[in-house]
BALO-940207 format. One record per residue: x, y, z of N, C-alpha, C in turn. Coordinates in steps of 0.05 Angstrom, whole numbers, plus 5000, padded with zeros to 4 digits. Example, Ala and Ser with C-alpha at 12.3 -4.5 7.8 and 13.67 -1.06 7.14 Angstrom:
BALO-940207
526448865156524649105156526449345156 525749555142527349795143525850015157 
//
This chain:
BALO-940207
501749765000500050005000501750255000 503950255016505750485017506950544990 507550334974508650374947506650534930 504150454931502150594914501650874923 501850924949501651194959503951374949 506251254948508551404937508251464908 507051274893506451324865504451544862 502351534879500251744878501352014885 503152024906504352274914506052394891 507552224878509152314855507352414832 505152284828503252374807502052644814 501352684840500352954849502453164844 504953104851507053304848507453374818 507253174801507553224772505253404762 502853344771500553514763500853794773 501853824798502154094810504254254795 506054124781508154264766507054394741 504654314732503454424709502554714714 502554884694501455154698498455134704 497455334718494655334725492855324700 493655444679491955444654491655154644 493754984648493454704640491754554661 492054624686490454494706487554554703 486954794693484154864688482954714665 484554634646483654454625482854174637 484554084655483853834669481253874685 480954104698478554164713476054154695 476354264671474054254652473253974646 475153794643474553514638473353384662 474453444685473353334710470453424715 469853664707467153774710465153594696 465753524671463953344656463553074670 465752964680465752714693464152724719 464752924736463552954762460553024761 459953204742457253314741455253124726 456253014704454352874686454752574686 457152474693457552184693457352064721 459052154739459052054766456652174782 455952424775453752564788454252564818 456552664826457552664853455552794872 454452644891452552734911450352914899 449452834876447453004862444953044879 443952824892441552844907441953034931 444253024944444753204966444853494957 446253544935446553814924443753934918 442153774903439553884895437653914918 437753734937436053764961436754014977 439454054980440354294995439454544980 439654554954438854784939435854834940 434254624938431354654939430454764966 431654664987430854765014431955045020 434155105008435455365014434155594997 433355524973432255724954429555634943 427455624961424855534951423655744932 424655984933423556204915424556174887 426656014882427855984856426455754841 426555774814425455554798427355324798 426355084789428054854787430354904767 429755044746431755104726433955274738 433255474754435255644767436955484786 435755294800437255134819439154944805 438354844782440154674766442554834756 442055084748444155254739446255304761 445255344785447055374808448655124812 447354894810448654634815450954594794 450354664769452454624748454854814754 454255064761456455244768457955154792 456555034811457954924835459854704827 458954514811460654294803463154394788 462754594771464954704756466954834775 465954984795467755104814469154894832 467654684840468854474856471254354843 471154314817473454204802475754404801 475054654798477154864799478454864827 476854844847477854844875479854614879 479254384867480954144870483754204858 483754304833486354354820487854584832 486354784842487655014855488954934881 487654754896488854654921491354494915 491154324894493454164886495854334878 495354564865497454734855499154854877 498054874901499654984923502254834927 502254574920504754414923506954514906 506354674885508454764867507955044857 507955224877507555514870509055674890 510255894882511856054901510256284913 511556414932510156634947509356854929 511056934910510357164893507857114876 507556864866505156794851502656804868 502956694893500656684910499756964918 501657154922500957424929499357564907 499757484882498157594860495357474860 495157224870492657074866490657094889 491657154913489757194935490957404954 489257594962490257814979487957914996 488658055017486658185034485858445021 483258505020482258745008482458985027 482458925053482559135074484459065096 487059045091489058965111489259155134 488259405131488559595152487159515178 485159345176483659245200485559085218 487458935206489358785221491358965235 492159175221494159355233493059495258 490459575257489159695280489059505303 488159265299487859065320490658985331 492658985313495358915322496459125341 495859375336496859585354495459565381 493059455381491559425407492459165421 494058995408494958755421492858535423 490958535403488758345404489358085389 488657865402488557615387486057625369 486257485346483957485328483057195323 480357155326479156915317477656975291 478256825271477056865244474956655239 472556745230470456555224469856575194 469756345181469056335153467656075147 467056015122465755775115467055635092 465855415083466855275060465955425035 467055655031466155835010468655934996 468555954969470956034954473155834959 475655924955477855744960478855784988 477555645008478355675035481155555040 482055365024484655255028486855455023 486455645005488455844999488856045021 487056055041487456225064490056165078 490955915077493455835091495855955077 495556075054497856195040498256485046 496656605064496656895069498656975092 500256785102502156855122504057065112 504757255130506657475124505457695106 502857695101501657905086500458125104 500158065130499258255150500958205175 500958375195502658335219502158075234 499857965232499157725248500257465237 501057295255501557015248498956885242 498956695223496456555215496456265225 494156175233493855895242491055805233 490755555228488255445220487755185235 485255135243484554885256483654685236 484254435240483354225223482953965238 481253795228480953535240482453335223 484453195234486053015219484352805205 485052735180483652535165484552255174 482752065171483451795178485651675160 485551755134487651665116490151835120 492251715130494651865138496051985114 495851845091497151955067495952225059 493352235056492052485048492152695070 492152605095492452795117495152925117 497252775112499952895111500253075086 499052985064499253145039497953425044 495453425055494153675060495553845082 496653705102498053855123500454005111 501953875093504254005080503354235063 501054215049500054445033499354675052 498054615074497054835091499254975106 501554835111503754955126505955055109 505755025083507955095065508955385067 507055565072507755855072508055965100 508155785120508655865148506255875166 503855815155501455805172501655555189 500755575214500555335231497955185226 498154925221495754755219495454605245 493354665260493154555287490854355288 491454105296489353915301487354035320 484754015314482754155329482754075359 483553835365483553755393485653895409 487654015395489854165408489454465409 487054555401486654845398487154995423 485954915446486155075470489055085480 490454865479493254865487494955045470 494355045443495955215425495255505429 492755575434492055855439493455955464 493555785485495055865509497955895504 499155735487501955765479502456025465 500656095447500956355433500856585453 499056565472498856785492501356795509 502356565517504756555534507156685519 507256635493509456735476508957025467 506657135474505957405464505957415434 504957205421504957185392502157235382 501657465371499057535361498357375336 496157235337495457035317492557075307 492157045281489457025270488856735266 487056625282486456335283483756295268 483856125248481556085230479855845238 477255895239475255685244473355675220 472755435211470555395192468055335208 466155505205463855505223461355365212 461455265187459055175174458854865173 460354725189460154435189457954345208 456854115202454654015219455853885244 454953975268455953855293455153565295 456653405311455753135316453253135333 451952915335449352895348449552975378 451852935391452052995419452953285424 452953455403453653735406451653915393 449053825392446953985380445854185400 447554365410446754545431445154785422 445754885399444655145390443555115362 441055205358439855205332439055485324 439255535298438455795287437355745259 436455955246435455935219437756015200 438455845182440555885162439555785135 439455965116438455895089435755755090 433955885105431155795107430755535122 432755435136432555185150433555195179 432255045196433255015223435954875222 437955005234440754915231442254915257 443454695265445154695289447854825282 448854975301451255135297453155085320 455755045314457755035334457955295350 458255275376458555515393461455555401 463255385392466055395401467455655396 467055775372468356025365467556235386 465056255391464056465410465056405438 464956155447465756085474468756155478 470356075459473256115462473856415459 472556555441472956845438472256995463 470156915477469357045502471456975524 472356735524474256655545476856815542 477756865518480357005514479957305506 477457395506476857675499478157745472 477957575453479157615427477457795410 478657905389477158035368476157815349 473857855337472757645319472257775291 473357655271473057745243471557535227 470057625208468857445188470257485161 470957265148472257275122470257205100 470057375080468657305055470857265034 471057025024473156965004471757004977 472257234965470857314941472557244916 471257094898472757024873472557254853 474857364846474957584827474757484798 476257274793476157134767477556864772 477656704752478756434755481656454765 482156344788484856334799485556584815 483756764820484357014835482157064855 482957134880481057174902481857424918 479857544930480257744950478857664976 480057724998478857655024477957915037 475357935040474158165053473758105082 474858265100474758215129472758395142 470858285156468758435170469158395200 469358625214469658605243466958555256 466858335271464458265286464558395314 466858385326467258515352470258535358 471058755371473858785381474158655408 472058625423472158525450469958315454 470558065449468457865451467257835478 468857885499467857855526465558045533 465358265517463258465522460758415507 460558205491458258155475456157985490 453657995481451557835492451857545482 450757355497450757075489449457045462 450656895444449756835417450057065398 450957295407451157525389453257465367 455557355374457657295354456657075336 455556865347454556645331452456735311 450456875320448356965302449457145280 451457305287452457495267454157355245 455857165253457457025232455656845215 453556735226451656575210450256765190 449456995199448057185182449957285159 452457335166454357425145454857215124 455156965133455656745114453256715096 450856735106448456705089448356925068 449057175076449157395057451157335035 453457235043455557165024454556955004 453256745014452356524997450156624978 448356784988446156884971447157054948 449357204952450457364930451457194907 452956984914454156804893454056524904 451756384902451456124915453155904904 454155924879455655704867458355654881 459255834898461855804910461755674938 459455594947459155454973459155154968 459855004989460154714986457454574989 455854574968453154464969453054164972 455254024967455353734970455653644999 456053845017456253785045453553725057 453353515074450753445086450353615111 449853865106449654065128447254025145 445053925134442553905148441753615153 443653455161443053175166441653135193 441753335211440353315236437753475235 435653365246433053505247432753645273 431553875273431454045297429353935316 429853965343427953895363425554085362 423354015374421054185373421454445387 423054435410423654675424426654695428 427754935424430554975427431155095455 432454935471432955015499435555175501 435655415488438155565488438855665516 436855705533437355825559438955635577 439155385569440655195586443555175578 444455325558447255305550448955495567 451055395577452855555594455255655577 455755915579458056025565460556035583 460255935607462555945626463355665634 462655465619463155195626465955115618 467755055637470454955630470354685618 468354525626468054255614467654275584 465854455575465454485547467954575532 469454755545471854845531474054635530 474154455550476154245549475754065525 473154025518472553845496471654005471 472354255470471254425449472154345422 474354215420475454165393475653865387 474253695401474253415395471453325389 470853285363468153225355467352945364 469252775372468552515381467552525410 467952755424466952785451464652995450 465153225462463053435462464053665446 463853655420465053845402463454095400 464754325405463354575401465054765383 467154665372468854825355469154685328 468954835306469254725280472154775271 473554565263476254595253476154655223 478254785213478554835185479354585170 477454445158478054195145476854195118 477854035100476854025073474953805067 474453635088472553415083469753515080 468153375065465253445062463553205068 
//
């Protein structure tokens, strides 16, 4: 098995050496295969679109689905290209549209928690190290397949970003604080929590949706600033990251204020250009209870924070991961 993984790794490296214009030709071929032959998670995609956009016609939803599959294939080759691209090329292809927000928070000595979703090329966020004063870090849940886990880990850390297993998040945040290292730590907030972590429900894209509370709980604990990232596709292979300040002082916010705001911002992002969200993700696999007992959730529970980043226990934090 190790031999075949080495062959596959070599094949990936050879593909990554191709110019992006050639990789996009491969993406065009993959699109036909994925969308029309394999029909990858077609039922999940169409069900998600019907429930999210009941006001649209079936024809409009099919158009969104086709655009989604085309972008999904682009996302695949763009992620692969990170293995063979230098810093100067990445600086041309993805950048912050408003970096001044980081400079202000850096002068205040604030740690930053970043909230975003599986929208645009979220994997390229890991290439933004050294573009603003902050060190960058991203949470992820290790994959069961060690080969692909190591491959993605190497891509995410290539430009200096820390890739942190989600179970180690609290320890790593404490290390950053001890070292006085100001860090922008990225959370993907739109994953479906496990059944034992369905603590908070809200309305997202016309549907009752369980949401992780980990970002808010940790932000309040460390009084961090919280930003929302919109990864906006300018054109094929080029992105801008728009940063929206949710709060400079999380400890001063009301319960659920941060959570409700980043859910609202993500929905606004998706509605503007829905084809760039990960519609093949089974986001609504859990059905909501008849009554949502939000008042029973504690924001001061050390027990919750201890298990905040382990979805096999009581997970309340979403790690930045590429699985769907």
